[in-house]
C-alpha angles and dihedrals in degrees: 000000000000115000119245114257126210132189125192113200110202133186114207129209098038105177096027093113142338089260092055091047092050092049094050093050092046091050090049096048098039106020144034100287111124103164143033141188121229125219100209096195097047126113097254099036095116091053090048092054091050091050092047092053089051090053105048095173090064109095112220129199136171120275098204112216118208098140135035095018147058130290126238093221121069115263094247090063095052106028094155092057106043142026124249090279092054096254122145121222116285090220117082089193095055092040090052092051092049093049090051102043109022104079093197089068094061100073091038090053090053090051094048094044090051090049092053091048091049091049090051091049090051089062090068091232119136111249104240097177144323131246134149144241107263086355096280086143091079093055101122094240092049095043092052089053091050091051090050090053097040098097094045094051098032095243103177102162131037125182116242109186111230127157136148113258094207092052092053093046092052087062101035130005098184118128089018097171093050091050091050093051095044092047091055097043097044092042089062092044090050091053091052092044095050093058093046096048094043090053089056099040094246115149131232135168125259092240136013119197124198109064099087092045099040110167092012107075091133130159090258092052095048093047088054095043105044098063090052096054113113100177119094099213115047143155123213114192133185142163109247118184143164110222108189093285094306112131110237139145091281093056092046089053091048089052090053091054090050093048117120088205092058091050090049091048091055094047096042089052090056101258124146108209108231142145141241094274086071091050093050089059096057137055124252 
């Protein structure tokens, strides 16, 4: 008997801008998008919350921001994390090193992470899942904090990036060096994260696709990727956007989510299109 297969289609950066919000709602209403991740400190977060409440079948989680964005807490409370304007570092590499080796950041990270979770909870939205901007949420220091706070904030699902390098390269070999480096780094982080989350009963999918093709989750890419997928429980995430009529990567990714061919590829390969609420009700 063939195993059931499930695909979660997530749009990141909900709340980043009006154009991102519009694209996510359009992809949900007209395409295959089932889930999104909210940046609670972003410019259009209030609009995103209103849109989410008007679309109750859209699962919403927290997109934790600890790099390339603004903090929830004022700068004077977390001076080792942000500048005087409340902005995190724009470098994931430098931020990651600081969070690992500068001890003063550890308590401040706990305070800011708690503040973002509290701000999310104040929206009244159910917390479907948690992931992070540029995946800083799987930094070992950050992930341990999230696990500590999981029971208090009902965190049932955390994204752990995991995709096969060879599979991605068979579809698209651009930015080869970056893909090689990211595959190695995030492979190790995934291994650490799996053991930690399993020990605490927190769920995650078998595979997550999007990291190695960031900015290029096009229709062509998905049509090449989906038939190759062997896992039965996967997440595919992208960054759809509408940019005032200008064709960019966000609009190309939106087009992919609206594609009838992409929907048919998922269905013909045995996938039921679902969201993280389903995952939170089952064991890994």
